[in-house]
Every structure is written in structure tokens, then in C-alpha cells.
C-alpha positions as CSV (number, residue, x, y, z in Angstrom):
1,M,142.9,153.9,173.6
2,S,145.7,155.7,175.3
3,E,147.3,154.8,178.6
4,V,147.6,157.4,181.2
5,A,149.9,156.8,184.2
6,V,149.1,158.4,187.5
7,T,152.0,159.6,189.6
8,D,152.3,159.4,193.4
9,S,150.7,162.8,193.6
10,G,147.7,161.6,191.7
11,E,148.3,163.7,188.6
12,N,148.4,162.4,185.1
13,D,152.0,161.9,183.8
14,P,152.2,163.1,180.2
15,R,155.3,161.0,179.5
16,H,153.1,157.9,179.5
17,E,150.1,159.1,177.5
18,R,151.0,157.5,174.2
19,R,153.4,154.5,174.1
20,E,152.6,153.8,170.4
21,G,154.0,157.1,169.3
22,R,157.4,156.6,170.8
23,N,160.3,154.8,169.1
24,I,162.2,152.0,170.6
25,F,165.1,154.3,171.7
26,S,163.0,156.8,173.6
27,R,161.2,153.9,175.3
28,I,164.5,152.4,176.4
29,A,165.7,155.8,177.6
30,L,162.4,156.2,179.6
31,F,162.9,152.8,181.1
32,V,166.5,153.6,182.1
33,R,165.4,156.9,183.7
34,Q,162.6,155.1,185.6
35,V,165.1,152.4,186.8
36,V,167.5,155.0,188.1
37,S,164.7,156.9,189.8
38,E,163.6,153.7,191.6
39,L,167.1,152.8,192.6
40,R,167.5,156.2,194.3
41,R,164.6,155.2,196.5
42,V,166.3,152.1,197.7
43,V,167.2,152.1,201.4
44,T,170.3,150.2,202.3
45,P,169.8,148.2,205.5
46,T,172.0,148.9,208.5
47,R,174.6,146.4,209.7
48,E,172.2,145.2,212.4
49,E,169.3,144.7,210.0
50,L,171.6,142.9,207.5
51,I,172.8,140.5,210.2
52,R,169.2,139.9,211.3
53,Y,168.1,139.3,207.7
54,I,171.0,136.8,207.2
55,W,170.0,134.9,210.4
56,V,166.3,134.8,209.3
57,V,167.3,133.4,205.9
58,L,169.7,130.8,207.3
59,T,167.1,129.7,209.9
60,F,164.4,129.4,207.3
61,V,166.7,127.4,205.0
62,A,167.7,125.1,207.9
63,V,164.0,124.5,208.8
64,M,163.1,123.8,205.2
65,M,166.0,121.4,204.9
66,L,164.9,119.5,208.1
67,L,161.3,119.4,206.8
68,V,162.4,118.0,203.4
69,F,164.7,115.5,205.1
70,G,161.9,114.4,207.4
71,F,159.4,113.9,204.5
72,D,162.1,112.1,202.5
73,F,163.0,109.8,205.4
74,V,159.3,109.0,206.1
75,A,158.6,108.4,202.4
76,T,161.6,106.1,202.2
77,K,160.5,104.0,205.2
78,I,157.0,103.7,203.8
79,A,158.4,102.6,200.4
80,E,160.7,100.1,202.0
81,F,157.8,98.7,204.0
82,I,155.5,98.4,201.0
83,F,158.0,97.2,198.4
84,G,160.5,95.5,200.7
85,R,164.1,96.3,201.1
86,N,166.2,95.8,198.0
87,S,169.5,94.2,199.3
88,G,172.0,94.0,196.6
């Protein structure tokens, strides 16, 4: 059974018809060409977008830290109540 890849235009891509027939070096070369092709499509964010993304990430991390701290604090208090405080 041969694999046939479909391009963005909907046509069959003959480069992908038979992977079994290709040696390791041609498959690596095909992979590198595809990676370069995908990297050309990458859109670099503007400065404003980058700053917005940074704030979104920092806010998310801060909220998650508070959430984990809250769960840990509550779990500690419950454990202390059940098992008693270990004073050493």
C-alpha cells in the first residue's frame, strides 16, 4: 500500500508516493527541505504582540502558582488537623 500526500492545492504530491523506495539520505534531505519550507511560513510577532504574549504567560504562571500554593496550604492545614502538629 503506498502513501500519497495531498498538498494544500489538493493535488497528489509525487514526492511522497513511496517512502519504502527511498534511502535514508534522501528521506533526511526531504525532511530538511520540508522543515525549511515550514520555517519560511513562520510569522514573527510584532513588538506589541510579543509584549502582550509575555504578559499573558507571566499572568498565567502567577495564577497557577497561587492556585498550587492555595491547594498546598489547604492540604497542609487538613493534614495538620487530622494527624496533629508535629512539634520537634
